[in-house]
N, C-alpha and C positions, 0 to 999 in steps of 0.2 A: 503494500500500501505506500504508495507516494506520500499521503496524507503523516506517516507516521515516519515516514525517512524524515522528510520537514522539521517534525519537531514539531507538528500540529496535532500532537496526542488525543485531545478534546474532540475535534473538528473528526477522528479518524474512529474513534469511539461512537460518535454520533453517526457516523455510518454503518457503522456496529448494528445499531439502534434500527435504521432503518431497513436494514438484510432482514433483523426478526421480522418488522410491522409489516414486512414485504410477505411473509411467510416460507422464508429461506432460513438456513442452518448456517453456523459459522461451521467453518472445516477445520482441521489442524492450522490451514496455511492462510488463511484469516488471522487466529492467532496469531503464529509466528510473525504476523506483520506488523501485531500490536507491539508484542515482545520485544522484537529488534528495535522499531523507531520508540522504546523505553530505553532498549541496549546503548543505542546511539543519542541520547539524550542523558547521559549518562545517570539514570533512574533504574536502576535493577530492581527497587522492594516495589515501584509500579510494574516493575515484567513479571516479578514474582506474583504481583498479583492479577494477571492475567492468566499467568498459567491458571491459579485457582478457580477462576472466571471460567477457563476450558475444563476443568473437573468437573466447575457445573453443570456444564453443558454435554458432560460427557464424552468428552473429546480425550486423547489419550496424549500428551506432549508426548513429543519423537525426539531423537537425538539433535533434530537441527533446533527444536525448540532449546535442547539442557544447552546447544554449544549457546547458542543466544545467550543465555543465561550467564555461565561461564566468561563469555566476555563481557560480559555488563559490569561481573564482579569482577575482573580482573583490572577492567578499566577504570574502577573505583579504587582500584588498588588492595583489595582483598582477595587473596587468592585463599583465607582459611575455606571462605564461602564456595570461594568457584571451585575448590577441593573437593567438599562435601556433597556439592553437587553429582560427582564420579558416582560416590557411595548410591546416591539417591536412583542415579537411573540403572543402577546393580540392581536393587531391590526391584527395580519396575521392570528388570529384565530386558532392560535397554543394554545393545554393548556400545561402549565409550568409541568413539570414530577416533581416528590420527588425531581431525581438528582438535577433539576436547582433548587429550594428554597433548599433544601440543601447545595450546593454547593456555593451558596451568602452565606446563612449564616456561616460557613464554614470560609468562604473570610473577613467580616465585624468582627468574632472573630478574625482573624487572626490580619487584621489591626487596630481594633480598636475602 
């Protein structure tokens, strides 16, 4: 969603409401766009809130969702939370990707 990429998160959320009003269901891609917008805006807690909303809509987060969350926490110099997301992925039986590990490695290298 270009709105979320530009930092217009409120407008992106309004489009999600419009989607529902039109009797359409959001998908993982829909939520991943919102999570990514929050990540790019350095708002990891809001990104996590979208993941919670995703679960309420009975949509499972995927590897892309988690990689985006990891990136968000790394951008905010929080390697501990980023690393804990790997454990959460495994609990959900999602296999972390090379991107997952590389992002966390870079985060730890950056923060010392």
